[in-house]
MDTraj code that builds the backbone (N, CA, C; nanometers):
import mdtraj as md
import numpy as np

residues = "MET PHE ASN GLU ASN ASP ARG LEU LEU SER ARG GLU GLU ALA ALA GLU PHE LEU GLY VAL SER LYS GLY THR LEU GLU VAL TRP ALA CYS THR LYS ARG TYR ASP LEU PRO TYR ILE LYS VAL GLY ARG LEU ALA LYS TYR TRP LEU SER ASP LEU HIS HIS PHE ALA ASN ALA ARG LYS ILE LEU THR ASN PRO ASP ASN GLN".split()
xyz = np.array([
    [0.0975, -0.0952, -0.0006],
    [0.0054, -0.0002, -0.0157],
    [0.0467, 0.1203, 0.0069],
    [0.0566, 0.2227, -0.1217],
    [0.0972, 0.3419, -0.0813],
    [0.1302, 0.4473, 0.0385],
    [0.2191, 0.4805, 0.0985],
    [0.2446, 0.5588, 0.1396],
    [0.2907, 0.6935, 0.1079],
    [0.2310, 0.8121, 0.1813],
    [0.2812, 0.9294, 0.0580],
    [0.3712, 1.0040, 0.1440],
    [0.4365, 0.9554, 0.2760],
    [0.5248, 0.9805, 0.3111],
    [0.6671, 0.8990, 0.3224],
    [0.6046, 0.8037, 0.2774],
    [0.7655, 0.7205, 0.2375],
    [0.7845, 0.7700, 0.1055],
    [0.9143, 0.7153, 0.0455],
    [1.0241, 0.7896, -0.0657],
    [1.0946, 0.6304, -0.1334],
    [1.1589, 0.6733, -0.1909],
    [1.2204, 0.5571, -0.3097],
    [1.3651, 0.6488, -0.2312],
    [1.4289, 0.5406, -0.2448],
    [1.6496, 0.5355, -0.2011],
    [1.6998, 0.4595, -0.3265],
    [1.8123, 0.5418, -0.3579],
    [1.8751, 0.4682, -0.4362],
    [1.9590, 0.3306, -0.3825],
    [1.9992, 0.2741, -0.3980],
    [2.0656, 0.1399, -0.4228],
    [2.1838, 0.1945, -0.2427],
    [2.2716, 0.2815, -0.3148],
    [2.3226, 0.3294, -0.1898],
    [2.2837, 0.3737, -0.0579],
    [2.2058, 0.4600, -0.1108],
    [2.1395, 0.5235, 0.0332],
    [2.0226, 0.4324, 0.1144],
    [1.9757, 0.2959, 0.0247],
    [1.9287, 0.1902, 0.0887],
    [2.0503, 0.1238, 0.1544],
    [2.1615, 0.1106, 0.1092],
    [2.2603, 0.0269, 0.2150],
    [2.3174, 0.0394, 0.2990],
    [2.3456, 0.2574, 0.2994],
    [2.3897, 0.2829, 0.4394],
    [2.2945, 0.2922, 0.5561],
    [2.1256, 0.3068, 0.4834],
    [2.0362, 0.3073, 0.6150],
    [2.0378, 0.1523, 0.7030],
    [2.0485, 0.0236, 0.5988],
    [2.1260, -0.0817, 0.6774],
    [2.2336, -0.0899, 0.6795],
    [2.3143, -0.0336, 0.7016],
    [2.4406, -0.0874, 0.7416],
    [2.5230, -0.1662, 0.6522],
    [2.5092, -0.1845, 0.5266],
    [2.6084, -0.2558, 0.4617],
    [2.6131, -0.2218, 0.3357],
    [2.7126, -0.2889, 0.2928],
    [2.7597, -0.1908, 0.1444],
    [2.6561, -0.2242, -0.0002],
    [2.6844, -0.1320, -0.0985],
    [2.5750, -0.1293, -0.2129],
    [2.6212, -0.3010, -0.2812],
    [2.7547, -0.3353, -0.2719],
    [2.7739, -0.4441, -0.3181],
    [2.7201, -0.5362, -0.2065],
    [2.6791, -0.5549, -0.0975],
    [2.5934, -0.6477, -0.0641],
    [2.4405, -0.6450, -0.0832],
    [2.3948, -0.5129, -0.1471],
    [2.2639, -0.5385, -0.1514],
    [2.2552, -0.6033, -0.3327],
    [2.3590, -0.5843, -0.4126],
    [2.3530, -0.6039, -0.5094],
    [2.3662, -0.7974, -0.4979],
    [2.4287, -0.8565, -0.4354],
    [2.4557, -1.0111, -0.4248],
    [2.2849, -1.0578, -0.3564],
    [2.2648, -0.9317, -0.2510],
    [2.1404, -1.0261, -0.1931],
    [2.0622, -1.0199, -0.3198],
    [2.0203, -0.9388, -0.3907],
    [1.9024, -0.8825, -0.5168],
    [1.9230, -1.0115, -0.5888],
    [2.0630, -1.0298, -0.6667],
    [2.1217, -1.1227, -0.7117],
    [2.1053, -1.3169, -0.7122],
    [2.1290, -1.3432, -0.5592],
    [2.0570, -1.4712, -0.5731],
    [1.9883, -1.4857, -0.4792],
    [1.9177, -1.3638, -0.4541],
    [1.7684, -1.3463, -0.3753],
    [1.7844, -1.4282, -0.2454],
    [1.9210, -1.3492, -0.1654],
    [1.9287, -1.4438, -0.0286],
    [1.7719, -1.3897, 0.0740],
    [1.7491, -1.3059, 0.0315],
    [1.6612, -1.2157, 0.1021],
    [1.5590, -1.1673, 0.0613],
    [1.4200, -1.1946, 0.1802],
    [1.3252, -1.1131, 0.0476],
    [1.3166, -0.9858, 0.0591],
    [1.3773, -0.9144, 0.0246],
    [1.4563, -0.7274, -0.0034],
    [1.3441, -0.6744, -0.0987],
    [1.2338, -0.6790, -0.1273],
    [1.2222, -0.6274, -0.2615],
    [1.2528, -0.4935, -0.2914],
    [1.2946, -0.4845, -0.4508],
    [1.3442, -0.3376, -0.5157],
    [1.2771, -0.3104, -0.6328],
    [1.2871, -0.2020, -0.6673],
    [1.2087, -0.1714, -0.8214],
    [1.2870, -0.1602, -0.8985],
    [1.3045, -0.2051, -1.0046],
    [1.3688, -0.1539, -1.1425],
    [1.3216, -0.0151, -1.1978],
    [1.4550, 0.0887, -1.1933],
    [1.3918, 0.2187, -1.3063],
    [1.5144, 0.2167, -1.3807],
    [1.4387, 0.1843, -1.5116],
    [1.5540, 0.1632, -1.6030],
    [1.6777, 0.0305, -1.5623],
    [1.8387, 0.0902, -1.5444],
    [1.9245, -0.0145, -1.5165],
    [1.9411, 0.0429, -1.3668],
    [1.8561, 0.1056, -1.3064],
    [1.8710, 0.1687, -1.1802],
    [1.7838, 0.0724, -1.0406],
    [1.8379, 0.0220, -0.9242],
    [1.7478, -0.0322, -0.8565],
    [1.6912, 0.0638, -0.7349],
    [1.5683, 0.0603, -0.7029],
    [1.5526, 0.1975, -0.5954],
    [1.4656, 0.0288, -0.4890],
    [1.4864, 0.1644, -0.3532],
    [1.3849, 0.0878, -0.2336],
    [1.3294, 0.1719, -0.1682],
    [1.1602, 0.1087, -0.1594],
    [1.0715, 0.2101, -0.0665],
    [1.1333, 0.1541, 0.0603],
    [1.1635, 0.3255, 0.1598],
    [1.2138, 0.3172, 0.2828],
    [1.1354, 0.1993, 0.3758],
    [1.0023, 0.1990, 0.3216],
    [0.8788, 0.1384, 0.4304],
    [0.9173, 0.0178, 0.4273],
    [0.9591, -0.0827, 0.2846],
    [1.0223, -0.1788, 0.2746],
    [1.1610, -0.2145, 0.3788],
    [1.2353, -0.1070, 0.3321],
    [1.3627, -0.0997, 0.4670],
    [1.3244, -0.1510, 0.5959],
    [1.2334, 0.0054, 0.6411],
    [1.1491, -0.0603, 0.8035],
    [1.1557, -0.1799, 0.8050],
    [1.0605, -0.2140, 0.7024],
    [0.9924, -0.3675, 0.7726],
    [1.0761, -0.5237, 0.7719],
    [1.2001, -0.4919, 0.6601],
    [1.3448, -0.5882, 0.6471],
    [1.4198, -0.5999, 0.7752],
    [1.4655, -0.4765, 0.7988],
    [1.4873, -0.4457, 0.9703],
    [1.4490, -0.5237, 1.0436],
    [1.2931, -0.4593, 1.0761],
    [1.2193, -0.5014, 1.2252],
    [1.2003, -0.6355, 1.2305],
    [1.2011, -0.7280, 1.0796],
    [1.1957, -0.8621, 1.0744],
    [1.2890, -0.9469, 1.0976],
    [1.4226, -0.8470, 1.1249],
    [1.5078, -0.9641, 1.1737],
    [1.6017, -0.9031, 1.3561],
    [1.4926, -0.8197, 1.4255],
    [1.5096, -0.7972, 1.5205],
    [1.5060, -0.9410, 1.5990],
    [1.6174, -0.9103, 1.6828],
    [1.6541, -0.9938, 1.7878],
    [1.6287, -0.9658, 1.9304],
    [1.5298, -1.0695, 2.0379],
    [1.5337, -0.9752, 2.1659],
    [1.6239, -1.0643, 2.1660],
    [1.6914, -1.0134, 2.3093],
    [1.7948, -1.0880, 2.3683],
    [1.7461, -1.1154, 2.5238],
    [1.6336, -1.0446, 2.6009],
    [1.5517, -1.0585, 2.6394],
    [1.4142, -0.9990, 2.6672],
    [1.3247, -1.1212, 2.6187],
    [1.2071, -1.1024, 2.6153],
    [1.1247, -1.0852, 2.7387],
    [1.1942, -1.1334, 2.8147],
    [1.1044, -1.0322, 2.9898],
    [1.1062, -0.9103, 2.9560],
    [1.2078, -0.8262, 2.8496],
    [1.1703, -0.7004, 2.8720],
    [1.1977, -0.6363, 2.7677],
    [1.0519, -0.6459, 2.7100],
    [1.0030, -0.5752, 2.5858],
    [0.9497, -0.4643, 2.6172],
])
top = md.Topology()
chain = top.add_chain()
for i, resn in enumerate(residues, 1):
    res = top.add_residue(resn, chain, resSeq=i)
    for name in ("N", "CA", "C"):
        top.add_atom(name, md.element.get_by_symbol(name[0]), res)
traj = md.Trajectory(xyz[None], top)
């Protein structure tokens, strides 16, 4: 669903947001290692900021579930 406050990030911006390299995102896209959606705009890959938040949140690990 479209969120008017959402925006498209370049692969470089998405990599910075996640704390990985641009090359890592390229490998993940090529090998389909993670289900991280991206959009092709010509030869460019773009990522919705909301998808990056969802991706990061889905990998959150609680070290002490009693202190949520």
